[in-house]
C-alpha positions in Angstrom: -27.5 68.9 130.2 -23.8 68.0 130.4 -24.2 65.6 127.4 -25.8 68.4 125.3 -23.2 70.9 126.3 -20.4 68.5 125.1 -22.1 68.0 121.8 -22.5 71.7 121.4 -18.8 72.3 122.1 -17.9 69.7 119.5 -20.1 71.5 116.9 -18.6 74.9 117.7 -15.0 73.4 117.4 -15.9 71.8 114.0 -17.4 75.0 112.7 -14.2 77.0 113.7 -11.8 74.6 112.0 -10.3 75.7 108.5 -11.5 73.8 105.5 -8.7 71.9 103.6 -7.2 73.9 100.7 -8.6 73.0 97.3 -6.3 70.8 95.1 -3.9 72.8 92.9 -4.4 72.4 89.1 -1.7 70.4 87.4 -0.1 71.8 84.2 -1.2 69.9 81.1 1.4 69.7 78.3 0.2 71.2 75.1 1.3 70.3 71.6 1.0 74.0 70.6 3.1 75.5 73.4 5.9 73.2 74.5 7.5 73.5 77.9 10.9 74.5 76.3 11.0 77.0 73.5 13.9 76.2 71.1 15.1 79.3 69.1 17.2 79.1 66.0 20.9 80.0 66.6 21.8 83.6 66.1 24.3 84.3 63.3 25.9 86.9 65.6 26.8 84.1 68.0 28.3 81.8 65.4 32.1 81.7 65.2 33.5 83.7 62.2 35.5 81.8 59.7 39.2 82.6 59.8 40.3 85.2 57.3 42.1 83.9 54.2 45.8 83.9 54.4 47.4 87.0 52.8 49.5 86.1 49.7 52.4 88.4 48.8 53.4 88.8 45.2 57.1 88.6 44.4 58.4 92.0 43.2 61.1 92.7 40.6 62.8 96.1 40.6 65.5 97.7 38.4 67.6 100.8 39.4 70.0 102.9 37.4 72.0 106.0 38.2 72.0 109.5 36.7 70.0 110.3 33.6 70.2 113.3 31.3 68.9 112.9 27.8 70.4 116.2 26.6 70.4 119.9 27.4 69.7 123.0 25.3 72.0 125.1 27.5 75.2 123.6 25.9 76.4 123.7 22.3 75.3 120.6 20.5 73.7 119.5 23.7 70.6 117.8 22.2 70.9 114.5 20.4 70.2 114.8 16.6 67.8 111.8 16.4 65.4 113.1 19.1 67.2 110.8 21.5 65.6 107.7 20.0 68.8 105.7 20.0 70.1 106.6 23.5 68.5 103.8 25.4 68.0 101.2 22.6 70.8 98.9 23.8 69.8 99.1 27.4 66.1 98.4 27.0 66.3 94.7 27.5 67.8 95.2 30.9 65.2 97.8 32.0 62.6 95.3 33.0 60.7 94.9 36.2 57.5 95.7 38.0 59.2 99.0 39.0 62.1 100.5 37.0 63.7 103.6 38.6 66.2 106.2 37.4 67.6 109.5 38.8 66.6 112.3 36.5 69.3 114.9 36.5 68.0 118.2 35.1 64.8 120.1 34.3 62.2 119.3 31.6 61.4 122.6 30.0 61.6 124.4 26.7 62.2 127.9 28.0 63.7 129.5 31.0 67.1 130.9 32.1 69.0 129.6 35.0 70.3 132.0 37.6 72.4 129.2 39.1 75.5 130.1 37.2 75.3 133.9 37.2 77.7 136.0 39.1 78.1 139.7 39.7 80.9 141.4 37.8 82.4 144.7 38.8 82.8 147.1 35.8 84.5 150.5 35.6 82.0 153.4 35.8 81.5 155.4 32.6 79.1 158.2 31.8 76.4 157.9 29.2 75.2 160.7 27.0 72.7 162.1 29.5 75.4 162.0 32.2 73.9 158.9 34.0 76.6 156.5 35.2 76.7 152.9 34.0 75.9 150.4 36.8 79.1 149.3 38.5 77.8 145.7 38.7 76.5 143.4 36.0 75.8 139.7 35.7 78.0 137.2 33.8 78.0 133.4 33.6 80.4 131.6 35.9 82.8 129.2 34.1 82.6 125.5 34.7 79.0 125.7 35.9 76.3 123.5 34.5 72.6 124.0 34.4 70.6 121.4 32.4 67.4 122.2 30.6 66.2 119.1 28.8 63.6 119.7 25.9 60.3 118.3 26.8 60.0 116.4 23.6 62.8 114.1 24.8 60.8 112.9 27.8 58.9 110.1 26.0 62.2 108.3 25.5 62.1 107.4 29.2 58.7 105.8 28.9 59.7 104.0 25.7 62.8 102.5 27.4 60.7 101.0 30.2 61.1 103.4 33.1 58.1 103.5 35.5 59.5 105.8 38.3 61.9 108.7 38.4 63.7 110.3 41.3 63.9 114.1 41.5 65.8 114.4 44.8 69.1 115.7 43.3 71.0 119.0 42.8 70.1 119.5 39.1 66.4 119.3 39.7 66.6 122.9 40.8 68.6 124.3 37.9 65.6 126.5 36.8 64.3 127.1 40.3 60.8 126.3 41.5 59.3 126.9 38.0 61.6 124.4 36.5 60.7 121.8 39.2 57.0 122.4 38.5 57.6 122.0 34.8 59.4 118.7 35.2 56.7 117.3 37.5 54.0 118.3 35.1 55.6 116.7 32.0 56.4 113.4 33.9 52.8 113.3 35.3 51.4 113.8 31.8 53.3 110.8 30.5 52.1 108.6 33.4 55.6 108.3 34.9 55.6 108.1 38.6 57.9 110.5 40.4 59.2 111.0 43.9 61.8 113.0 45.7 60.2 116.5 46.1 59.5 117.2 49.7 56.3 115.5 50.7 56.1 113.3 47.7 56.7 109.6 47.9 55.2 106.7 45.8 53.2 103.7 47.0 52.4 101.2 44.3 50.7 97.8 44.4 52.2 94.8 42.5 49.6 92.1 41.8 49.9 88.5 40.5 46.7 86.6 40.5 45.3 86.8 44.0 48.7 87.9 45.5 49.7 91.5 46.0 52.5 93.5 47.6 52.6 97.2 48.3 55.9 98.9 47.5 57.1 102.3 48.7 59.8 104.6 47.3 61.2 107.6 49.0 64.2 109.7 48.0 66.7 111.9 49.9 69.3 114.5 49.0 71.0 117.5 50.6 68.7 120.3 49.4 65.7 122.0 51.0 63.2 121.1 48.3 63.6 117.4 49.1 64.0 115.1 52.2 67.3 116.0 53.7 69.8 113.3 54.3 72.0 115.6 56.3 69.5 115.3 59.2 70.0 111.6 60.0 67.5 111.6 62.9 64.7 113.1 60.8 65.5 110.8 57.9 65.0 107.8 60.1 61.7 109.3 61.3 60.5 109.7 57.8 61.3 106.1 56.9 59.7 104.9 60.2 56.5 106.8 59.4 56.2 105.2 55.9 57.1 101.7 57.0 53.6 100.7 58.3 52.0 101.7 55.0 53.9 99.3 52.8 55.1 95.7 52.6 58.3 96.6 50.9 60.2 99.9 51.3 63.2 101.0 49.1 65.1 104.2 50.0 67.2 106.1 47.4 69.6 109.0 47.9 71.7 111.5 45.9 74.8 112.5 47.9 78.5 112.1 48.4 81.5 113.7 46.8 81.9 113.6 43.0 84.4 112.5 40.3 87.2 109.9 39.9 88.5 110.7 43.3 85.1 109.7 44.8 85.2 106.0 44.1 85.5 105.0 47.7 82.7 105.5 50.2 84.0 107.7 53.0 83.9 106.7 56.7 82.9 110.2 57.7 80.8 113.1 56.3 81.6 113.9 52.7 81.6 117.3 50.9 81.9 118.8 47.5 84.0 121.9 47.9 82.4 123.6 50.9 79.0 122.0 50.3 78.1 119.1 52.8 77.1 116.0 51.0 76.3 113.6 53.8 77.7 111.0 56.2 76.5 108.2 53.9 77.5 105.1 55.8 75.9 106.3 59.0 72.8 107.6 57.2 72.2 104.5 55.2 72.4 102.2 58.2 70.1 104.5 60.1 67.3 104.3 57.5 67.7 100.5 57.4 67.4 100.4 61.2 64.2 102.5 60.7 62.7 100.0 58.3 64.1 100.2 54.8 64.5 96.9 52.9 67.2 98.2 50.6 69.1 101.5 49.9 70.2 102.6 46.5 72.4 105.7 45.9 73.8 108.0 43.2 75.5 111.3 43.0 79.3 110.7 42.8 79.0 110.0 39.0 81.0 106.8 39.5 80.2 103.4 40.8 80.8 102.7 44.4 81.0 99.5 46.5 78.0 97.6 48.0 77.6 96.2 51.5 75.0 94.2 53.4 73.8 95.6 56.7 71.4 93.5 58.8 70.8 91.4 55.7 69.8 94.4 53.6 71.7 95.6 50.5 73.2 99.1 50.4 74.4 100.2 46.9 76.3 103.5 47.5 76.3 104.7 43.9 75.2 103.5 40.5 77.2 106.2 38.6 76.2 107.8 35.3 73.7 105.8 33.3 72.8 107.9 30.3 74.3 111.4 30.2 74.4 112.8 26.7 76.2 116.1 27.3 77.9 118.0 30.1 79.2 114.9 32.0 82.7 113.6 31.9 82.7 109.9 30.8 86.4 109.1 30.8 87.7 106.1 32.7 85.5 104.9 35.6 83.1 107.8 34.9 81.8 105.9 31.9 81.3 102.5 33.6 77.7 101.8 34.7 75.1 99.1 35.0 71.5 98.2 35.9 70.9 96.9 39.4 68.1 94.3 39.4 66.5 93.3 42.6 63.9 90.6 43.3 62.0 90.4 46.6 59.8 87.6 47.9 56.8 89.9 48.6 57.3 91.3 52.1 60.1 88.9 52.7 63.8 89.4 52.4 65.8 90.0 49.2 65.6 86.9 47.1 68.0 87.8 44.3 70.3 90.7 43.2 72.2 91.2 40.0 74.1 93.9 38.2 74.0 94.0 34.4 77.4 95.7 33.5 77.3 98.5 30.9 79.4 101.4 29.7 79.0 104.8 28.0 81.0 106.6 25.4 80.5 110.4 24.7 77.3 111.3 22.8 76.0 107.8 23.1 73.8 105.9 25.5 74.6 102.9 27.7 75.4 99.6 26.1 76.4 96.1 27.3 80.0 95.8 28.3 81.7 92.6 27.1 84.6 93.4 29.4 82.2 93.5 32.4 84.3 96.2 34.0 81.5 97.3 36.4 81.6 93.9 38.1 85.3 94.0 38.7 85.2 97.6 39.9 82.3 97.1 42.4 83.9 93.8 43.7 87.2 95.6 44.4 85.6 98.7 46.0 83.2 96.6 48.1 86.1 94.5 49.5 88.3 97.5 50.2 85.6 99.6 51.8 83.5 97.2 53.7 85.6 94.1 54.5 83.5 91.3 56.0 80.3 93.2 55.2 81.1 93.6 51.5 78.7 92.3 49.0 79.9 89.2 47.0 79.9 90.0 43.3 80.1 86.9 41.1 81.3 86.8 37.5 77.8 86.3 36.4 76.7 89.6 38.0 74.9 87.9 40.9 75.2 89.8 44.2 75.1 87.9 47.4 75.5 88.6 51.1 78.7 87.5 52.7 78.5 84.3 54.7 
C-alpha cells in the first residue's frame, strides 16, 4: 500500500509539472528582404555648393557743371545752328558708363514765368465809364533771369554723350510745376535718365561680361521740389536709406553763393542775398558719413576746390559748362572742365582726372591749352582744405593727399 501510494504521488507530481517551452523559430536571412534597408541619399540632405563669387564691374563716370543750351526769354538767346556746334569740341571728353550734367532751365516751347514779375503802383485815373484803373500792375524785375530752352535743342544733349541729367537746381522751377513736368517729359522721351525732383533717384546697372555693379545717383539743392541740403540730418537719412540698394553711390548738389567772389568754399553756412544756400562742408561730410562714395557740386558758377574726406572725393563746384546766353563768362566764370572718375566696382575710387576747358560767349566748351582749370583748382584746394586738399597734377590727375 505504501509502495503504491509513493508511485501515485510521483505520477501526480509529474502531471502537475510545466512542459518545457517550445523552441523559438530563428530568423532566416532572405535575399529578397535584407536585414538592413539601404536608401539612396536625399538631395535635401546633401551640402549645397558654395555660391559663385560676385564679380564687380569697374565703373567710369563723367561729371560737368551747369548746362543751358539757350533760352527764348532773352534777345538772341537761341543759337543759330540749332545748337549743333555747342558741344562738338567737348564730346571726346564726355565718355563713360554714366555721363552727368546739371541742366539749368526748363525745356518748353511756351509758357510765361512769374518768377521775375513784381507789382507796380500806378496813379489812379478814370476811364470813360468812370471805373478807376487798378492801382497795381505787374512788371518784369530787372536783372532777373528765367530760362526757357526750346525743346528742339534737347537732342544735342543725347548726341554729346550725356546719359543722366540733374534737375535739383533753382532754374528747374523757372516755369513752375508745369515747366518741371515739361522738362521731365522731354528728357524721358529721349531716353535720358534724370534725377533731382523730390522722390526721384536713379539706380543703374553697369555690366561687363559676367561682372556687374549697381550705381545710384541722388541730387540735393535748397528748394522744396527737391531733396533739401539745408536739412543736414534728413539729407544723411536719405543717403543712408539708398546705400543698401547699390554698390556705388554718388551724391550731387546745387548750392553755395554765386559769382567771382564765391571761389572759396565757406567754412560756415552760405547765402545768396537773403536766400540760404547751405553749410556745404558740413553737409558734404555728413552724406559721406552716411554712405556716399563721392560728392560732386555746382551752383556758384565758378570752379571750387576739392578735398578728400575719409578717402572720398568732394568736388565743391564744377562751374559753368555750356551756358549759351544769360550767364557771365568773364574771368574765372568761363573756366570749366570735365571731371572723370573711375571706381573699381564697389571698391574705392581708382582714378580721378579733370579735363580742363573754357568757354567764350555764344560758344560751347573747348579744350584749354593753358590748362587754367587745373591751376585754379590746385590753388583753391590748398588754400581752403590744407592737409585734406586734393592733389592736382599737371596731367589733370587728382589724388588723395598722403
